[in-house]
C-alpha positions in Angstrom: 6.3 -17.2 26.8 2.2 -17.4 26.7 1.5 -20.3 28.5 -2.5 -22.0 27.4 -4.0 -22.0 30.8 -6.1 -25.2 29.7 -3.2 -27.3 28.6 -0.1 -25.6 30.5 1.7 -26.1 27.1 3.2 -22.8 25.3 1.0 -20.8 22.9 1.2 -21.8 19.0 3.0 -18.0 18.1 4.9 -18.6 20.8 6.2 -21.9 19.6 6.4 -20.6 15.7 8.3 -17.0 16.8 10.9 -19.1 18.8 12.8 -19.2 15.8 13.4 -15.5 15.0 16.2 -14.7 16.8 17.9 -17.1 15.0 16.9 -15.9 11.8 16.5 -12.3 12.6 20.0 -11.3 11.3 19.5 -13.1 8.1 16.3 -11.3 7.4 17.9 -8.2 8.4 20.6 -8.6 5.5 17.6 -9.4 3.3 16.0 -6.7 3.9 19.2 -4.3 3.5 19.6 -5.7 0.0 16.2 -5.5 -1.3 16.0 -1.7 0.0 19.6 -0.8 -1.9 17.7 -2.9 -5.1 14.5 -1.6 -5.4 12.8 -1.8 -8.8 9.4 -0.2 -10.2 5.9 -1.9 -10.7 6.4 -4.8 -13.0 10.0 -4.4 -13.1 10.3 -7.1 -10.1 12.5 -9.3 -11.5 16.0 -9.5 -9.3 13.1 -9.5 -6.3 10.8 -12.5 -7.6 13.6 -14.3 -8.0 14.9 -14.0 -4.7 11.8 -14.6 -3.1 11.5 -17.9 -5.7 14.3 -19.2 -4.8 13.8 -18.9 -0.7 10.3 -20.3 -1.2 10.9 -23.2 -3.2 14.1 -23.4 -0.3 11.7 -23.9 2.2 9.9 -26.3 0.7 6.6 -24.2 -0.3 5.0 -25.1 -4.3 6.2 -22.3 -6.2 4.8 -20.0 -9.1 6.7 -17.4 -10.7 5.6 -14.9 -13.2 2.2 -14.7 -11.8 0.6 -11.6 -13.8 4.5 -11.0 -14.9 6.7 -10.7 -12.1 3.9 -12.0 -9.0 5.6 -14.6 -7.0 3.2 -17.1 -4.7 4.4 -20.0 -2.6 1.4 -22.7 -1.4 2.6 -24.7 1.8 0.2 -27.3 2.4 0.3 -28.8 5.9 -2.6 -31.2 6.2 -6.6 -30.5 6.3 -7.6 -27.3 7.5 -8.2 -23.6 6.7 -6.5 -22.2 3.8 -4.9 -18.5 4.8 -3.3 -15.8 2.5 -0.4 -13.7 3.1 0.2 -10.6 0.5 2.9 -8.4 0.5 3.7 -6.0 -2.5 7.4 -5.6 -4.1 7.9 -2.4 -6.1 9.5 0.8 -4.9 8.9 4.0 -6.4 10.5 6.6 -9.2 12.0 8.7 -5.9 15.2 9.6 -5.2 16.2 8.1 -1.9 17.4 11.2 0.6 17.6 9.3 4.1 21.3 9.1 4.6 21.0 5.2 5.5 24.7 3.4 4.4 22.6 0.8 2.3 20.3 3.4 0.6 19.4 3.2 -2.9 21.5 4.7 -5.9 19.4 2.4 -8.9 17.7 4.5 -11.4 15.4 2.8 -14.3 13.5 3.7 -17.4 9.7 3.7 -16.3 6.7 2.9 -18.5 6.6 6.5 -20.2 10.7 5.9 -21.0 11.9 8.0 -18.9 15.0 7.6 -16.9 13.9 8.1 -13.2 15.7 7.2 -9.9 14.0 4.3 -7.5 14.0 4.1 -3.6 11.3 2.1 -1.7 9.9 4.9 -0.3 7.0 3.1 1.1 8.0 0.6 2.5 7.6 -2.4 0.4 10.4 -3.8 1.1 9.9 -4.5 4.4 6.6 -6.0 3.6 8.2 -8.5 1.3 10.5 -9.2 4.1 8.6 -9.8 6.6 6.4 -12.2 4.6 9.5 -14.0 4.1 10.3 -14.3 7.6 6.7 -16.1 8.5 6.6 -18.0 5.7 10.2 -19.4 7.0 9.1 -19.8 10.1 6.1 -21.6 9.7 7.1 -23.9 7.3 9.5 -24.9 10.2 6.9 -25.0 12.7 4.6 -27.9 11.1 3.9 -29.5 14.4 2.0 -26.3 15.3 -0.9 -25.4 13.0 -2.5 -27.7 9.9 -4.1 -26.2 6.8 -2.5 -24.4 3.9 -0.8 -21.1 4.3 -0.4 -19.1 0.9 2.4 -16.6 0.7 1.5 -14.0 -2.5 4.3 -11.7 -3.7 2.6 -9.4 -5.4 3.9 -6.8 -7.9 2.9 -3.2 -9.0 0.7 -1.8 -6.1 1.6 1.5 -6.5 0.4 1.6 -10.3 -2.6 -0.3 -9.1 -3.0 -2.8 -11.5 -0.6 -5.5 -9.9 -3.4 -7.1 -8.3 -5.7 -7.4 -11.0 -2.8 -9.0 -13.3 -2.0 -11.7 -11.6 -6.0 -12.1 -11.5 -5.9 -12.2 -15.5 -3.2 -14.7 -15.4 -4.8 -16.9 -13.6 -4.3 -16.3 -10.0 -7.6 -19.0 -8.8 -6.6 -21.9 -10.9 -2.9 -21.9 -9.2 -3.9 -21.7 -5.8 -7.1 -23.1 -3.9 -9.4 -20.8 -2.6 -8.1 -18.9 0.7 -10.9 -18.7 3.7 -9.2 -15.3 4.9 -6.8 -12.9 3.8 -4.3 -11.1 5.1 -1.6 -7.8 4.6 -0.7 -4.9 6.7 1.7 -1.7 5.7 4.6 -0.1 7.3 3.1 3.4 8.6 4.9 6.6 10.3 3.6 5.8 14.0 6.1 4.6 16.3 7.9 1.3 15.9 6.7 -1.6 17.6 3.1 -0.6 17.6 0.5 -2.2 15.1 -3.3 -1.3 14.5 -6.3 -2.7 13.1 -9.5 -1.2 12.6 -12.7 -3.1 11.5 -14.8 -1.4 8.3 -13.4 1.0 6.3 -9.6 1.7 6.6 -8.1 2.1 3.1 -9.8 5.2 1.2 -10.5 4.3 -2.6 -8.8 6.5 -5.0 -9.3 8.1 -8.8 -7.2 9.6 -11.0 -8.4 11.7 -13.6 -6.3 13.9 -16.3 -8.3 17.1 -17.4 -7.4 18.7 -20.7 -8.4 22.5 -21.5 -8.1 24.0 -24.5 -7.8 27.9 -25.0 -5.8 29.8 -27.9 -2.4 30.0 -28.3 -0.3 33.8 -28.8 2.2 35.7 -28.3 2.6 36.0 -24.9 3.0 40.2 -25.6 -0.6 40.2 -27.1 -2.7 38.3 -24.2 -6.0 40.0 -25.8 -5.9 37.8 -29.0 -5.5 34.5 -26.6 -7.9 32.4 -24.6 -5.8 31.5 -22.0 -5.5 28.1 -21.2 -3.1 28.3 -18.3 -5.3 30.9 -16.7 -8.2 28.9 -16.5 -6.7 26.1 -15.6 -5.6 28.3 -12.8 -9.1 29.2 -11.7 -10.1 25.3 -11.8 -7.4 24.3 -9.4 -8.5 27.3 -7.2 -12.1 26.1 -7.3 -11.6 22.0 -7.0 -10.7 23.1 -3.7 -14.1 24.6 -2.5 -15.2 21.1 -3.3 -14.0 19.3 0.0 -14.9 22.4 2.4 -17.7 23.6 1.0 -19.9 20.8 -0.5 -18.9 17.8 1.7 -20.2 17.4 5.2 -17.3 17.9 7.9 -18.7 14.3 8.8 -18.0 13.3 5.5 -14.3 12.2 4.4 -12.6 12.7 1.3 -9.1 13.8 -0.3 -9.0 16.4 -3.2 -5.8 16.7 -4.8 -4.2 18.8 -7.5 -0.9 16.8 -8.2 0.4 18.7 -11.8 -0.3 21.4 -13.9 1.7 21.5 -16.7 1.3 24.0 -19.9 4.0 25.9 -22.5 7.0 25.4 -23.1 8.1 29.3 -22.5 7.4 32.5 -20.5 6.8 34.6 -23.5 4.4 32.0 -25.8 0.9 31.7 -24.4 -0.1 27.8 -25.2 -3.0 26.5 -26.9 -4.1 23.8 -24.0 -2.9 23.0 -20.3 -3.3 19.7 -18.7 -4.6 19.1 -14.9 -3.7 15.8 -12.9 -5.7 15.2 -9.8 -6.6 12.7 -7.2 -9.7 11.8 -5.4 -9.6 10.0 -2.1 -13.1 8.5 -0.3 -14.5 5.8 1.5 -17.7 5.4 0.0 -19.5 4.9 -3.4 -22.2 7.7 -3.0 -19.5 10.5 -1.7 -17.5 9.3 -4.7 -19.7 10.2 -7.2 -20.8 13.2 -5.7 -17.1 14.5 -6.0 -16.6 13.6 -9.3 -19.4 15.1 -10.7 -18.8 18.4 -9.0 -14.8 17.9 -10.8 -17.4 17.7 -14.2 -19.5 20.5 -13.1 -16.3 23.2 -12.3 -14.3 22.3 -14.9 -17.3 23.1 -17.5 -18.4 26.4 -15.8 -14.5 27.5 -15.6 -14.0 26.8 -19.3 -17.4 28.4 -20.3 -16.4 31.8 -18.7 -13.2 31.6 -20.1 -14.4 31.1 -23.4 -12.5 27.9 -23.6 -12.3 26.8 -28.0 -13.7 23.3 -26.9 -15.0 21.4 -24.4 -12.3 19.6 -21.6 -11.0 16.0 -22.3 -11.1 13.9 -19.8 -9.0 10.9 -18.9 -9.7 8.3 -16.3 -6.7 6.8 -15.0 -6.1 3.7 -12.8 -8.5 3.7 -9.4 -7.8 2.0 -6.1 -10.7 0.2 -4.4 -11.4 1.0 -0.8 -10.3 -1.5 1.7 -13.1 -2.2 3.7 -11.6 -5.2 6.5 -14.3 -7.5 7.4 -15.6 -7.3 11.3 -15.5 -10.8 12.0 -12.0 -11.1 10.8 -11.0 -8.2 12.0 -12.1 -9.0 16.0 -10.6 -12.2 15.9 -7.2 -10.8 14.3 -7.4 -7.6 16.6 -8.1 -10.0 19.9 -5.3 -12.3 18.9 -3.4 -8.6 18.6 -3.4 -8.0 21.9 -3.1 -11.0 23.7 0.8 -11.3 22.0 1.1 -7.4 22.1 -0.2 -6.4 24.5 -1.0 -2.2 24.8 1.7 -2.2 21.7 -1.5 -3.4 19.7 -4.1 -0.4 19.2 -6.9 0.7 17.1 -5.8 2.2 13.7 -7.2 5.9 12.7 -9.0 6.0 9.1 -6.3 6.2 6.4 -6.6 8.3 2.9 -4.0 6.2 1.1 -5.0 3.7 -0.9 -4.0 -0.1 -2.0 -5.1 -2.7 -4.6 -4.9 -5.6 -2.5 -8.8 -5.7 -1.8 -9.2 -7.0 -5.3 -7.7 -10.3 -4.4 -9.6 -11.4 -1.6 -12.5 -9.9 -3.4 -12.0 -12.0 -6.6 -12.2 -14.7 -4.4 -15.4 -13.8 -2.0 -13.0 -14.3 0.8 -13.3 -12.1 4.1 -10.1 -10.0 5.1 -8.0 -7.8 7.3 -5.7 -5.4 6.8 -3.8 -4.0 9.2 -0.6 -0.7 10.0 2.7 -1.6 11.4 4.6 1.6 13.4 8.3 2.3 11.4 9.2 5.5 12.5 12.2 5.4 15.9 9.9 5.6 18.8 12.3 8.0 20.5 12.1 10.4 17.2 7.9 10.4 17.4 8.0 10.9 20.9 10.3 13.7 20.7 8.0 15.3 17.4 4.8 14.8 19.5 6.1 16.8 22.1 6.9 19.8 20.2 3.8 19.4 18.3 5.8 18.7 14.9 4.8 15.3 13.7 3.6 16.7 10.7 6.8 18.4 9.8 9.5 16.2 11.6 8.4 12.2 10.8 8.7 11.5 6.9 5.9 9.5 5.6 5.5 6.7 2.8 6.7 8.2 -0.6 9.0 10.8 1.2 12.5 11.1 0.0 13.4 10.7 3.5 11.2 7.9 4.5 12.5 4.8 5.6 11.4 2.4 7.9 13.6 2.0 11.0 15.1 -1.7 11.0 13.9 -2.9 14.5 11.4 -2.9 16.0 9.7 -2.7 12.4 11.0 -6.3 11.2 9.9 -8.3 14.5 6.9 -6.8 14.9 5.9 -6.7 11.1 7.2 -11.2 11.0 5.4 -11.7 14.4 1.7 -9.9 13.5 1.4 -12.4 10.3 2.1 -15.0 12.3 0.0 -14.2 15.0 -2.7 -13.5 12.6 -2.3 -16.9 10.7 -2.7 -18.5 13.4 -6.2 -17.4 14.8 -7.5 -19.8 11.2 -4.9 -22.2 11.2 -3.4 -23.3 14.6 -4.9 -27.1 15.7 -7.7 -26.7 16.8 -6.5 -28.1 20.4 -4.3 -25.6 20.5 -6.9 -22.7 19.6 -7.2 -20.1 22.2 -10.4 -17.9 22.5 
């Protein structure tokens, strides 16, 4: 336990977190239950009900059904700053392949009406459990802090519209304006570690669907066709040159073609082909340059192939960049170093994307977002020695991805409490 040199008393984080061993087993059961019962975005009814029930039990003023399935708990504890903690709740249309005894076997109907398997392949079940743990411990230790804690459980992070729907449903009228906002995400690094980063942390993301138009014909008579399959193939190959040949090596960006679809059988040349791609960038200038290059290449290849009409573009969901406030990040990083020691690190730039920042941005609130490791440390070190981390360590959205329960859960709870107390600790208890 850390001791405040000026008072000889335990630091506030140690006082609040002293209750963690008592609730650890219960939190682990909550996690296993959430993991076994995942729900797609905007379908998180079971998860939301359990969250709301617990927050109410612990004395929070609860707003349920925000933006559909969002839940917000507000705990006022005297005058002081307002801190918002956010966790996302939704799962993915993935068939789990972890072999865990509590692995998901759930299925659901997605937004397009398809029956799909569902799994928590991105760790949002861990995020929910960690925030529940932090919310409970803070409620149980009112003498260790003052101010207002807002625990926000957001739906539909994966489709990218959960934060917007909560805001459109009057979130700003239901909670006090936060002075600071915090969020975290499990990442495929050794469990027990965590990483902060000032400035750009997560990329912006743009999703684009492109339809190219040819002329169909019998597979035995390609001379009578304008083949959109060939057209799309050339576009896919050419798009790979944008990042490798049009951007400087110091200008990070990712362009991925995730779906190409055309035709129904092998001996029929179809009329159209559809390409779906994803672009990730860290600043607006790079984003505009990449998207302009995509349209230039698609137009040129369609012209070269004698397309029967101009290509069609359909913009999908867009994720904003996550850019951590420098001052807030410095405070949290210092607090993490004081509490976790060498386990607290500087994180690498991440090419994943999030919609969390839309919430603090709507309030005009500074924020910081950090990563917590969730991979078995021994497995990670062994893969490092072999040079096979990329091959052997499952990443988010993989069917084999599942956080090791401990010490991931403890670390996530501790991180949220420590970060909250950088603002909510009573003035006499704050440590420089």
